[in-house]
N, C-alpha and C positions, 0 to 999 in steps of 0.2 A: 659541439661548438663551445659550450660553457667551459669544458675542461681545457680546451685549447686557449681560451681567453685567460683562464686562471694560470695556466702554465706560462703563457707569455708575460703576464703581469708579474709572476714570481721571478722569471728570468730577468726582466727589466729591473725589478727591485734589487735583485742580487747584484746585478752589474753596477747599479748606482751605489749600493753600500760598499762594494769592494773598491770602487774608485774613491769614495770618501775616506776610507781607511788608508788607502795608498797615499792620498794627498796629505793626510794628517800625520803619517809616520815619517820619520827621518831615518835615513841609513847612517851607519857609523861614519862613512866617508863624508857625508854632508855635515854632520856634527863637527868632525875634525876640521873641515874646511872653514866653517863658520867660527870655530874656536880659534884657529890659527889667524884668521882675519881680525878677530877681536883683539887678540894679543898684539898683532902687528900695529893696529891703530893705536893701542895704548902705549906701545913702545915709541911710536912716532910722537905721541902726545908728551911722553916723558922727555924725549930728546928735545922737543920744541920748548918745553918748560925749562929744562936745564940750560938751554942755549940762551934764551932771551926773555923768558917769562911773558910772552905775548898772550894775553887772555884769549883773544879772538881765535888765534891758531889752535891753542890748546883746547878751548871749548868746542871748536869745530870737530877736532879729532875725537874728543870725548863723546860728542853726539853721534858720530859715525860708529864708534865702538858700541855705544849703548843700543843703537839700532840693530847692529849685527848680532849682538848677544841675545837679542829677543828671538832670533830665528832658531835657536836650539834649546833643548831642555832634556831632562833625564828623569826617569822614574826612580832612580836610586836616591834614597833619602840623604845619604852622606854627601853625595855630589850636589844634590839640590841645595843643601845648606851652604856648601862652599860657594856655589854660584850666587846664591842669594846674598851672602856677605860681600862678595866681590861687586855685585851689582849695586848694593847699598853704598859701598865706598865710591863707586862711580858717580852715583847721585850726589853724595856728599862733596866730592871733588867739584862737580859742576856748580853746586850751590855756593861753595866757597869762592870759586873763581868769579862767579857772577857778583858776589858781595865784595870782591876786591881783596879777599884774604888769600894771598898767594901762598903763604906758608902752609896753611891748613889744606888748601887745594892741592898743592904739590904732594903733601904727605898722603892724602886720601887717594890721589891718582896712583902713586907708587904702591899703595896697599891694594888697590883694585888690580893692578897689573900682577902683583904677587899672587893674589887670589885666583885670577884666571889661569896663571901658570900652574898653580897647585891643582886646579880643576883639570887642566890638560894632563898633568902627570898622572893623576888618579884615573882619569878616563882612559888614558892610553894603557894603563896597567890592566884595566878591566876588559878592554876590547883589543 
């Protein structure tokens, strides 16, 4: 009876661990979808900025892009650095727009978009 209990406990623990790993891992297609959505939101933000400089519209799109980019990551050091710089520019853009500095905000926004496009290019080459 004790052996059966141990085997059942081991099986249950194995199932729990495998589900935790599956939930934590992202497939290449999931990363690509999230990356494409991040880039699309940033392109919309750039278009909104270039059109009429409305802070609220641009900031809303920036926030959406920032949330989406949180859903993917990579273990590759080079890609992580690219993403980190692009994410930092995203934060700088938001801060600048919140402070009313449209020039700096627009520049940081465009740099963030360029960074995420670079990330996508590098990621696509690797996968």
